[in-house]
N, C-alpha and C positions, 0 to 999 in steps of 0.2 A: 354551470354559472353563483358565484357568492350573493345570495341577498346583500347589499346596502346595505353599509358599515361592519359589515362579519368580516376576521378573516379568514382569510384563501388556507391552501394549505403553504406557501409560504406566510405567510405569516403577516400579509401586505395590509395593506383599509381598502374594497373595495371607493371607487371612484368613480359618479356617474356623470356625467356630460350631455347635456342641453343644448341645442340649436333654437337662437331663440330670437325670434323678429323687433326689431327699437319696440313697439306700433304694436309689442302680444306680449312689455314684459304685466306679472303683474303687481299686487299692491303688494301682495306677500317676498314675489324677484329683489323687487325697485329694497323693502324693508331692509334682505338680504347681504343686497351686497354693496348698500349701504353701509353696511354692519364692516362688510371686509376692508372699502376704498377709507372708513373714520379710521378706524383703528389703525388704517397707515400713516394716512397727510393728516386727517383731520387735524389735529394740530397746524403746523407748519398752511395748509391749503380752508383752513373752512370745511364745515358739514360736504356732498355729494354728494350734485346737482347731476341726476342723469340727463337731463340741458346740453347740460357744458364737463362732459368730466373733463380731472384735470387735464388746462393745457389741453386742450385734444377738440375739436367740433364733436356731436353727440355720432352713435352708431349708428348703422346700419341694421347690424345683427350686434346679439353674446353670443356669443357660447362658454358659458359658466358650469362650471369645475364642482359639484357637490360633493359631502358624506357627512355622514350623522341628518345630514337636513338639510344642515347649514352650507356655504359657498366659499368655498373655504378657493378660488381660481380661477376665473375673467379672459377669456381674451375677447375687447371689443374687434369691430371692423366694420368699416367704409368706407362706400365709391365713391371715389375724390375723379378727379378728369383733371385732369394736365393740355397738358398743348408741349408740341413739337415739330414743329414748322407751321409748315401748314397744316399738319393735321392734331385734332385733341382724341386724345387713349383714353380712356376707363384705369385706374387702375383699383390696388383697393390698400390702405393701411387699417394698420393697425397697434395696435399697445397693446400689452399680456401683463398678467401681476396673480402675483398663487397673494396664498396666506405666508406671515412667517413657519408655522407650524407645520405647513406640508412641506418647507421647503426640509427643515428637522427634522421630518421624522421619516419622511417619506421619498426628497431628497427630489421630490420633481418638480422642472422651471428652474436648478439650474443646466445653466453651461458650461458643455464640458470639450 
């Protein structure tokens, strides 16, 4: 396994993935997520609020991608209940965001 941030034999930079419950986010995690979101959305939506992500309800879990110690990608996932007829069904809602750098350099987060 290549240490975090070093190039492997394919000249790609390894990205570490962490799954974190919303209640377990550290101050450092929140700061890094804020930098990621604000770089893209601050001008249009203002400073990121971890309790009210842009246009969505808070997330139950965060899947965080890190490269060189910085957050470069995020998937927020939340449980939601919907009613179908007389039945209540629990579903998941998610949103995905990759930094522009990861799109450009690694081609990640690009639909094909």
